[in-house]
C-alpha positions as CSV (number, residue, x, y, z in Angstrom):
1,M,108.6,120.0,89.7
2,G,110.2,117.3,90.5
3,H,114.2,117.8,91.7
4,G,116.8,115.1,93.1
5,G,116.8,114.3,96.7
6,M,113.7,116.3,97.1
7,G,111.7,113.3,97.9
8,A,107.5,114.0,98.3
9,W,106.0,117.2,98.7
10,K,102.9,116.6,101.3
11,R,100.1,119.3,100.2
12,G,100.6,121.9,102.2
13,G,103.8,121.3,103.8
14,V,107.5,121.7,102.2
15,P,109.9,120.1,100.4
16,P,112.9,118.6,103.6
17,S,115.3,120.2,101.3
18,I,113.6,123.6,101.5
19,Q,112.1,123.6,104.7
20,E,112.9,126.6,106.6
21,P,112.6,126.3,110.4
22,G,113.4,129.8,110.8
23,T,109.8,130.8,109.1
24,R,106.6,132.4,111.6
25,N,104.3,129.2,111.3
26,Q,106.8,126.8,112.5
27,E,108.8,128.3,114.9
28,P,108.3,129.5,118.6
29,G,108.8,132.0,120.2
30,T,107.9,134.0,117.1
31,K,106.6,137.3,119.3
32,N,109.9,138.4,119.6
33,K,110.9,138.1,116.0
34,K,109.8,141.3,114.5
35,H,112.4,142.8,117.5
36,E,114.9,140.6,116.4
37,T,115.0,141.0,112.9
38,L,114.9,145.4,113.2
39,K,118.4,144.5,114.8
40,T,120.3,143.6,111.7
41,I,117.5,145.0,109.5
42,R,116.0,148.7,110.3
43,N,116.4,150.6,106.8
44,I,116.0,149.8,103.6
45,V,116.0,151.2,100.1
46,I,114.3,150.4,96.9
47,I,115.4,150.3,93.7
48,G,112.2,150.1,91.0
49,S,108.9,151.4,91.2
50,G,106.4,148.6,89.7
51,N,104.1,146.2,91.5
52,V,106.4,144.2,93.5
53,A,107.8,147.7,94.7
54,W,104.8,149.1,95.7
55,H,103.7,146.0,97.7
56,F,107.7,145.5,99.6
57,T,107.3,149.6,100.4
58,R,103.6,149.2,101.7
59,I,104.3,145.5,103.2
60,F,107.6,146.1,104.8
61,S,106.6,150.1,106.2
62,E,103.5,148.8,108.0
63,N,105.8,145.9,109.6
64,G,108.0,148.8,111.6
65,V,110.6,148.8,108.6
66,R,111.9,152.4,107.2
67,V,112.2,152.6,103.1
68,L,115.0,155.4,102.9
69,Q,114.4,156.1,99.1
70,V,112.9,154.8,96.2
71,L,115.2,154.9,93.4
72,A,113.5,155.0,90.3
73,R,113.7,156.8,87.2
74,N,109.8,156.7,86.1
75,E,108.1,159.3,87.0
76,N,104.8,158.6,87.1
77,S,105.1,155.4,89.2
78,A,107.8,156.2,91.3
79,G,105.5,159.6,92.2
80,R,102.7,157.7,92.7
81,L,105.1,155.0,95.1
82,S,106.3,158.5,96.8
83,G,103.0,160.1,97.3
84,D,101.1,156.6,98.4
85,F,103.9,156.2,101.4
86,N,105.6,159.2,101.9
87,V,109.0,158.1,100.8
88,S,111.8,159.7,99.4
89,W,111.8,159.4,95.7
90,I,115.2,159.7,93.9
91,S,116.2,159.0,89.9
92,A,119.7,159.0,90.5
93,P,122.2,156.1,91.6
94,G,124.5,158.4,92.8
95,K,122.4,160.0,95.3
96,I,121.6,157.1,96.9
97,D,121.8,156.4,100.8
98,L,124.7,153.5,101.3
99,S,123.5,153.3,105.1
100,A,120.8,151.2,104.3
101,D,121.0,147.5,106.0
102,L,119.5,145.5,102.6
103,Y,119.1,146.7,98.8
104,I,116.0,145.4,97.3
105,L,116.5,145.8,93.2
106,A,112.6,145.5,91.9
107,V,113.6,146.0,88.8
108,Q,112.7,143.7,85.4
109,D,115.1,140.7,84.7
110,E,117.0,142.5,81.4
111,A,118.0,145.3,83.7
112,I,119.1,143.4,87.3
113,G,122.5,143.6,86.2
114,D,123.5,146.0,84.8
115,I,121.3,148.4,87.8
116,A,122.8,146.4,90.4
117,R,126.5,147.8,89.2
118,Q,125.4,151.2,89.3
119,V,124.3,151.6,92.5
120,G,127.9,151.7,93.4
121,L,127.8,149.2,96.7
122,T,130.7,147.3,98.0
123,D,129.9,145.0,101.0
124,Q,126.1,146.1,101.6
125,L,123.4,143.5,101.6
126,L,121.7,143.7,97.8
127,V,119.2,141.4,96.8
128,H,116.7,141.0,93.5
129,T,113.2,139.7,93.5
130,S,112.6,138.0,90.5
131,G,111.7,133.9,90.4
132,F,113.7,133.4,87.2
133,A,116.9,135.3,87.0
134,A,119.6,133.5,89.0
135,M,121.4,135.1,92.3
136,D,124.9,134.9,90.7
137,I,123.4,138.0,88.2
138,L,124.5,140.2,91.2
139,F,128.0,138.9,91.3
140,G,130.4,141.8,91.6
141,A,128.0,144.7,92.7
142,S,128.2,143.8,96.1
143,E,130.0,141.3,98.5
144,N,126.9,140.7,100.3
145,I,124.1,139.1,97.7
146,G,120.8,136.9,97.7
147,V,117.5,136.8,96.7
148,I,114.2,137.7,97.9
149,W,110.8,136.5,95.7
150,P,107.2,136.7,96.4
151,L,105.1,134.1,94.9
152,Q,102.2,135.7,93.7
153,T,100.8,138.0,91.2
154,L,101.2,141.7,92.2
155,T,99.5,144.4,91.2
156,A,100.5,148.1,93.0
157,G,97.1,149.2,94.8
158,R,95.3,145.7,95.0
159,E,96.2,144.4,98.2
160,V,96.7,141.2,98.9
161,A,97.1,139.2,102.3
162,F,100.8,138.8,102.3
163,N,101.3,136.7,105.3
164,K,99.8,133.6,103.3
165,V,102.0,134.1,99.9
166,P,105.3,132.2,99.7
167,V,108.2,133.7,99.9
168,F,111.3,132.5,98.4
169,I,115.2,133.2,99.6
170,E,118.4,132.8,98.4
171,A,122.1,134.1,99.8
172,N,125.9,134.1,99.4
173,S,126.2,133.1,102.9
174,P,124.9,132.1,105.8
175,S,124.4,135.5,108.1
176,A,122.6,137.2,104.7
177,L,120.8,134.0,104.4
178,A,119.7,134.3,108.4
179,K,118.7,137.9,108.3
180,L,117.0,137.7,104.7
181,R,114.4,134.6,106.5
182,A,114.0,136.8,109.2
183,F,113.1,139.4,107.2
184,A,110.9,137.9,105.3
185,G,109.4,136.6,108.3
186,L,108.0,139.7,109.1
187,V,105.5,140.0,106.4
188,S,105.1,135.9,105.4
189,D,104.0,133.0,107.3
190,N,105.7,130.5,104.3
191,V,109.7,131.7,103.9
192,L,111.4,129.1,101.9
193,A,115.3,129.0,101.3
194,T,116.0,127.6,97.7
195,D,118.7,127.6,94.8
196,S,118.4,129.4,92.0
197,L,117.8,126.2,89.8
198,I,114.7,125.3,92.5
199,R,113.6,128.2,92.4
200,R,113.7,128.7,88.4
201,K,111.6,125.7,88.8
202,V,109.1,127.3,90.7
203,H,109.0,130.0,88.6
204,L,107.6,128.1,85.7
205,A,105.2,126.4,87.8
206,A,104.1,129.5,88.5
207,V,103.9,130.6,85.1
208,T,102.1,127.6,83.9
209,A,99.6,127.9,86.9
210,S,98.7,131.7,86.8
211,N,99.8,133.7,83.4
212,L,99.2,130.4,80.9
213,T,95.7,129.9,82.8
214,N,95.1,133.5,81.9
215,H,95.5,133.4,79.1
216,L,93.0,130.5,78.5
217,Y,90.7,133.3,80.1
218,T,91.2,135.6,77.8
219,L,90.3,133.0,74.7
220,A,87.3,131.6,76.4
221,A,86.7,135.9,76.8
222,S,86.9,135.5,72.9
223,V,84.3,133.2,72.5
224,L,81.7,134.4,75.0
225,E,81.9,138.2,73.4
226,K,81.1,136.9,69.8
227,E,77.9,136.0,70.6
228,N,77.5,139.4,73.4
229,I,78.0,137.6,76.6
230,P,80.0,138.5,79.4
231,F,82.3,136.9,80.7
232,D,81.6,137.1,84.6
233,V,79.1,134.1,83.4
234,L,82.4,131.9,84.2
235,A,83.4,133.6,87.4
236,P,81.9,130.9,89.5
237,L,83.2,127.8,87.8
238,I,86.3,129.6,87.3
239,A,86.2,130.4,91.1
240,E,85.4,126.4,92.4
241,T,88.3,125.3,89.9
242,A,90.6,126.8,91.8
243,A,89.3,126.3,95.1
244,K,89.3,122.6,94.5
245,A,92.9,122.4,92.9
246,A,93.9,124.3,96.1
247,Q,92.7,121.3,98.2
248,Q,93.7,118.6,96.7
249,H,95.8,117.6,93.5
250,P,94.9,118.9,90.5
251,T,94.8,115.6,88.7
252,K,92.0,114.4,90.6
253,C,90.0,117.5,90.2
254,Q,90.6,117.2,86.4
255,T,86.5,116.6,84.5
256,G,85.7,117.1,81.1
257,P,85.3,115.9,77.8
258,A,89.6,115.0,77.8
259,A,89.3,113.7,81.4
260,R,86.5,111.6,79.9
261,N,88.2,110.8,77.1
262,D,85.3,111.9,74.4
263,L,86.5,112.8,71.1
264,K,82.9,113.2,70.0
265,V,82.9,116.3,71.8
266,I,86.3,117.1,71.4
267,R,85.9,117.4,67.7
268,E,82.8,119.1,67.6
269,H,84.7,121.8,69.9
270,L,87.8,121.7,67.0
271,A,85.2,122.1,64.5
272,L,84.1,125.6,66.0
273,L,87.8,126.7,66.0
274,K,88.3,125.9,62.8
275,K,88.6,130.1,61.7
276,D,90.9,130.4,65.1
277,P,93.6,128.0,63.9
278,A,96.5,129.6,67.3
279,F,93.4,128.7,69.2
280,H,92.6,125.4,67.5
281,D,96.0,124.2,67.9
282,I,95.9,125.0,71.8
283,Y,92.5,123.6,72.7
284,Q,93.9,120.0,70.9
285,L,97.0,119.9,72.5
286,I,95.9,120.9,75.8
287,S,93.0,117.9,75.0
288,E,96.0,115.2,74.2
289,S,97.8,116.4,76.8
290,I,95.1,115.5,79.2
291,I,93.6,112.8,77.9
292,H,97.7,111.2,77.8
293,H,98.0,112.0,81.4
294,H,94.7,110.6,82.2
295,T,95.6,107.2,80.7
296,K,98.7,107.1,82.6
297,Q,96.8,107.5,86.1
298,K,94.3,104.6,85.1
């Protein structure tokens, strides 16, 4: 996940090239931040009604920001969001309130560009919430654009400790970036400004650590279910593995047959997977990667 010029990134710290002195956990006098932020961003419109839209509506409403409207076409999810938080819901872009201070596009990546241009903004601040999509996908949709991406897996209805969620921001002007920094600082203690390339690399790391890992849980569950053993027998192991990785570099936490180069166990595991070639190949590839990685560390 390295990037030229970033240097060493100490655990628990922020890379020097993206450190933001305006984040709430770094800046003195933060008790006035909410008041100062609301001078510039008081009212927002959220476009979309999925998981990110649900969480943004909840967390920013709880921190003094008024959600003027939710623009969405999915009647079920939009209706739920509207009912959960008592916000106005519209389905036609032509009915959007153009007086908001910020417009948040919380939609799937492939829809960002098209929907942004349907909204009909001119110079209003417009951001998307994608970890992967570049900011310039919004060029032409408004003069003032940016990104606000929470690095967390989010599910509507399931609350998270948002103050602990890193939020990555980007904007096409210093003034817009300052607004987004303060706005995100209302809800997160860790706000980081990056360009699109760095954010895309962080997104790669996040997908690897979360989405790909979760698929490995699915594969593990398939082994257990064939023997009528519930997946929750692995819950303490999963929790302890994640806790250790959060406290020190994951390389130092690696255990198991591949880490100790126990080829006998690996071969026998692979033999158990001979009827599942896809799982067999995944197990073999990851084991080889662990062996290679730990050989280099010695």
